[in-house]
C-alpha positions in Angstrom: -0.2 0.0 -0.1 1.3 3.5 -1.0 1.9 6.3 1.2 -0.4 8.3 -0.6 -3.4 5.8 -0.5 -2.4 4.9 3.4 -3.0 8.9 4.4 -5.9 9.1 2.0 -7.8 5.8 4.1 -6.6 7.4 7.5 -8.3 10.6 6.1 -5.4 13.2 7.4 -2.3 14.7 6.0 1.0 12.5 5.3 2.7 12.6 9.2 4.9 10.7 11.4 3.3 12.2 14.3 2.1 8.5 16.2 -0.5 10.5 18.4 -2.3 11.9 15.1 -2.0 8.5 13.4 -3.5 6.9 16.5 -6.7 9.7 16.6 -7.0 9.2 12.9 -7.4 5.3 13.0 -9.5 5.7 16.3 -11.6 8.0 14.4 -12.4 6.0 11.1 -13.4 3.2 13.5 -16.2 4.7 14.8 -17.5 4.6 11.1 -16.1 1.3 10.0 -17.7 -1.8 11.3 -16.1 -4.7 10.4 -19.3 -6.7 10.2 -20.7 -4.3 7.9 -17.7 -3.5 6.0 -15.0 -6.5 6.5 -13.2 -5.4 3.4 -12.8 -1.2 4.5 -11.8 -2.7 7.9 -9.3 -4.7 6.8 -7.9 -1.6 4.5 -8.2 0.7 7.6 -6.1 -1.8 9.4 -3.4 -2.2 7.1 -3.3 1.3 6.2 -2.9 2.4 9.9 0.0 -0.4 10.5 1.5 0.8 7.5 1.5 4.4 8.6 3.1 3.3 11.7 5.8 1.8 10.0 6.4 5.2 8.2 6.3 6.9 11.2 9.3 4.9 12.1 11.7 5.7 9.3 14.3 8.1 9.3 13.4 11.7 8.4 14.3 12.7 5.1 17.3 15.3 6.3 19.1 12.5 8.0 20.0 11.7 4.4 23.6 12.6 3.4 22.8 13.7 0.0 21.6 17.2 -0.4 18.0 17.9 -0.8 16.6 20.1 -3.4 15.6 23.4 -2.2 15.0 27.0 -3.7 18.3 28.0 -1.5 20.5 25.3 -3.4 22.4 27.3 -5.9 24.0 24.5 -7.6 23.2 23.6 -11.2 20.7 21.2 -10.3 19.3 23.3 -7.8 19.0 26.0 -10.2 17.3 23.7 -12.5 14.9 22.2 -10.2 13.9 25.7 -9.1 12.4 26.1 -12.7 10.5 22.5 -12.1 8.8 24.1 -8.9 7.8 26.8 -11.0 6.1 25.3 -13.6 4.7 22.9 -10.9 3.2 25.6 -9.1 1.0 27.3 -12.1 -1.4 24.8 -13.2 -1.6 25.7 -16.7 2.3 25.3 -17.2 2.0 22.0 -14.9 -0.2 20.7 -17.8 1.9 22.3 -20.8 4.0 19.6 -22.2 6.2 22.4 -24.0 7.2 24.1 -20.9 8.3 20.6 -19.4 10.2 19.6 -22.7 12.1 23.2 -22.4 13.3 22.3 -18.9 14.6 18.7 -20.3 16.2 21.0 -23.0 18.0 23.2 -20.7 21.8 23.0 -20.5 22.1 22.1 -16.8 20.1 18.7 -17.7 21.9 18.1 -20.9 25.4 18.6 -19.3 26.7 15.1 -18.7 28.1 16.3 -15.2 24.7 17.4 -14.0 22.0 15.3 -15.9 22.0 12.6 -13.0 22.0 15.3 -10.1 18.8 17.0 -12.0 17.2 13.7 -12.1 17.9 13.0 -8.7 16.7 16.3 -7.5 13.6 16.1 -9.6 13.0 12.7 -8.2 13.0 14.2 -4.8 10.7 17.0 -5.7 8.0 14.6 -7.1 8.2 12.7 -3.5 6.2 15.8 -2.3 4.6 17.0 -5.5 3.2 13.9 -7.5 -0.2 15.3 -8.9 0.4 15.6 -12.8 -1.5 14.9 -16.1 -0.9 11.9 -17.7 1.1 13.6 -20.5 3.6 14.7 -18.4 4.0 11.2 -16.6 4.8 10.0 -19.8 7.2 12.8 -20.8 9.0 12.1 -17.5 9.4 8.4 -18.5 10.4 9.3 -22.0 13.5 11.6 -20.4 14.5 9.9 -17.2 13.2 6.4 -17.9 11.1 5.9 -14.8 9.7 2.3 -15.7 13.2 1.1 -17.3 14.8 2.4 -14.4 12.5 1.2 -11.6 14.9 -1.0 -10.0 17.9 1.5 -9.5 15.5 4.2 -8.5 14.6 1.5 -5.7 17.6 1.2 -4.4 17.6 5.2 -3.5 14.2 6.0 -3.3 11.3 4.3 -1.2 10.2 1.6 -3.1 6.1 2.5 -2.8 7.1 6.0 -4.2 8.7 4.4 -7.2 6.0 2.1 -7.6 3.4 4.9 -7.4 5.5 6.7 -10.2 5.7 3.3 -12.3 1.8 2.9 -12.4 1.5 6.7 -13.1 3.7 6.1 -16.2 1.9 3.0 -17.5 -1.8 3.8 -16.4 -1.9 7.5 -16.4 -3.4 9.7 -13.9 -7.4 9.5 -13.7 -8.1 13.2 -12.8 -8.5 15.2 -16.2 -6.7 18.4 -15.1 -8.2 20.0 -18.4 -11.3 20.3 -16.1 -10.0 22.6 -13.7 -11.2 26.0 -13.1 -9.2 28.8 -10.8 -6.3 30.9 -10.3 -3.3 29.5 -11.9 -1.2 29.3 -8.7 -4.4 28.0 -6.5 -3.5 24.9 -4.4 -4.7 22.4 -6.7 -2.8 19.6 -4.6 -4.7 20.4 -1.6 -8.0 20.1 -3.7 -6.8 16.6 -5.4 -6.3 15.1 -1.7 -10.0 16.0 -0.9 -10.5 14.9 -4.1 -9.3 11.4 -3.4 -10.7 10.9 -0.4 -14.2 11.8 -1.7 -13.4 8.8 -4.5 -12.7 6.5 -1.8 -15.5 7.1 0.0 -17.8 6.7 -2.9 -16.5 3.3 -3.6 -17.1 2.4 -0.6 -20.8 3.2 -0.8 -20.1 6.1 2.0 -21.9 9.1 0.3 -22.2 11.2 3.4 -18.5 11.0 4.0 -17.6 11.8 -0.1 -19.9 15.0 0.5 -18.3 16.1 3.3 -15.0 15.9 1.5 -16.0 17.6 -1.2 -17.4 20.2 1.1 -13.9 20.4 2.7 -12.2 21.3 -0.6 -14.8 23.8 -1.8 -14.8 25.6 1.8 -11.1 25.7 1.3 -11.5 28.1 -1.4 -10.2 25.5 -3.9 -11.0 25.5 -7.7 -13.7 23.5 -8.9 -13.3 20.1 -10.9 -16.3 19.4 -12.9 -18.6 16.5 -11.5 -18.2 14.6 -15.0 -14.4 14.2 -14.3 -14.8 13.7 -10.5 -17.3 10.6 -10.8 -15.0 8.3 -12.3 -16.2 5.9 -15.5 -15.6 2.8 -12.9 -18.8 4.1 -11.1 -22.3 2.8 -11.9 -24.9 5.2 -12.3 -26.8 4.0 -9.3 -24.0 4.4 -7.0 -23.7 8.3 -8.0 -25.5 10.8 -5.8 -28.5 12.1 -7.1 -26.9 15.7 -7.8 -23.5 16.9 -8.8 -21.6 17.7 -5.8 -18.9 19.7 -7.8 -20.3 22.0 -10.3 
């Protein structure tokens, strides 16, 4: 189970705070009856156990290699700063040409810096992983995520690498072209609420789904049209009576 999915199930932001994990687990237990929903209960327990294991892993700053930050003035640091700039603007994030330009930059094409840029990029993606399918495909073309998955797993969390491989092979289910809102809005936060809403819909918990969608709207985030929020795999009878995102 990937960390992203783990914390979606627990309904909280990613954290290593054991008290927060325990409280989230207890809260979910109040609405997850093992007799009524044995699969949901099993998934919840697995998520909690995975979160506890995650909480016991060393923090990223303990890694000896330099982290990509905006204050890093190395060539790779300057390059990943451009990645951040593209990512933080939703229009640019969806623009394949903007990403191609990054990979055509001298820093990335440099034999001395290409590996460093790739490392910085992957570390950036560990925290910023909401990308359209076309961008995942381009990333795979440029840094060969699927082909190099084995080598990447030796340097990065295996679950993170598996997540990237899945996105490169299967694509992103969200249609980013449906977003409406400010270009610099917090779309990642919105997508976290979206994922939790979808999970609740899959588990037939419509009230919880509506609550998650309401959280996204109250957060002041952009609207994602309902036709993209309800994925094709859902049967018509499972959908709420009226659109919750419109």
